[in-house]
C-alpha positions, -999 to +999 in steps of 0.1 A: +587+599-083+596+562-083+609+550-116+606+513-124+632+492-142+608+489-172+603+527-174+641+534-172+648+507-198+624+522-222+642+543-249+614+569-248+618+575-210+638+607-213+614+621-239+584+613-217+600+628-187+608+660-206+572+661-218+559+657-182+581+686-171+570+709-199+533+700-192+537+710-156+551+744-164+583+758-150+597+738-121+593+756-088+611+728-070+632+700-083+615+666-089+630+638-069+634+607-091+639+575-071+655+543-085+666+511-068+702+501-066+696+470-087+686+492-116+721+506-118+736+472-125+716+467-157+727+483-189+748+507-170+759+529-200+723+535-211+711+540-175+739+565-166+732+584-198+694+587-191+700+596-154+725+623-165+700+637-190+671+640-166+694+653-138+705+681-162+668+689-166+667+697-129+657+664-114+673+651-082+682+614-084+680+592-053+688+556-048+658+542-029+660+514-003+698+516-002+714+486+014+688+461+006+699+451-029+730+442-047+752+472-056+787+481-064+801+508-041+825+516-069+796+531-088+788+557-061+818+577-072+805+580-107+768+579-105+747+609-114+729+608-081+721+633-054+709+612-025+708+578-008+676+567+009+682+543+038+656+515+038+631+515+066+642+480+077+674+494+091+657+525+106+630+505+124+655+483+143+681+510+151+673+514+187+671+476+193+700+463+174+735+479+174+743+463+141+715+483+124+727+515+140+762+507+127+749+502+092+729+534+093+759+553+106+781+538+079+757+546+051+754+582+063+792+586+065+797+570+031+771+592+015+785+623+030+820+614+018+806+615-017+787+647-009+753+630-012+723+638+009+709+610+031+672+604+036+660+579+063+628+561+054+602+548+078+609+572+107+580+565+131+593+574+166+609+604+183+637+582+194+645+572+158+644+609+148+668+619+176+692+591+168+692+599+131+698+636+139+727+627+161+741+606+132+737+637+110+711+623+087+700+651+063+663+643+059+638+619+073+604+606+062+578+584+077+546+583+097+562+605+124+559+634+099+529+624+079+507+594+072+501+584+036+480+610+019+456+609-011+459+632-041+441+661-023+465+659+006+496+660-017+489+696-028+486+707+008+519+690+018+537+705-012+526+740-002+538+734+033+571+720+021+576+749-002+571+773+027+595+753+049+622+752+022+626+790+025+640+784+060+676+772+064+669+753+097+638+733+104+625+732+139+600+705+148+577+710+178+566+679+196+545+687+227+564+711+249+598+701+235+616+717+205+641+697+185+663+713+158+668+692+127+701+698+109+697+721+078+698+704+044+733+698+032+747+720+005+739+711-030+768+695-048+784+720-071+821+713-066+820+678-081+807+669-115+794+634-117+797+613-149 
């Protein structure tokens, strides 16, 4: 779920989020809440408090489009986040430009050093998937896996994802070739974020 700066700035945001959760029944899987890195620089005390609260409700917090905005790397050590999402602009040019591969590799290493998951956005080719797997990217999303879907297709994808989540390793079959994607990284439990 993408959260806009206006939504996060709203004092009723946490209450509305809690209402949404209770209206959907017990959570079977955590809800991913995505924010942009620029949102973290505005009213940081209030933002951190709200993110901590919804994270304590079971939400996973991800910084979307990481690397495209202004951010302070100092905040990564203290943010109540679970994942960084690498922007598609870096992923799309990885195979063609060594600088983009270096950026992606660095973001993955940085995120893992803070025990965060890394999601690559905009994965469209097998070559991108293989390179990201070699760089030890935790998760990937993009047209290689699924085109955009309407409301009816979302339920079908959620059921498929729920079934896949019961397996530690994911194996993707492409033609007559099998590629093993690294298992999801352990959930952070050793460190408490502020």
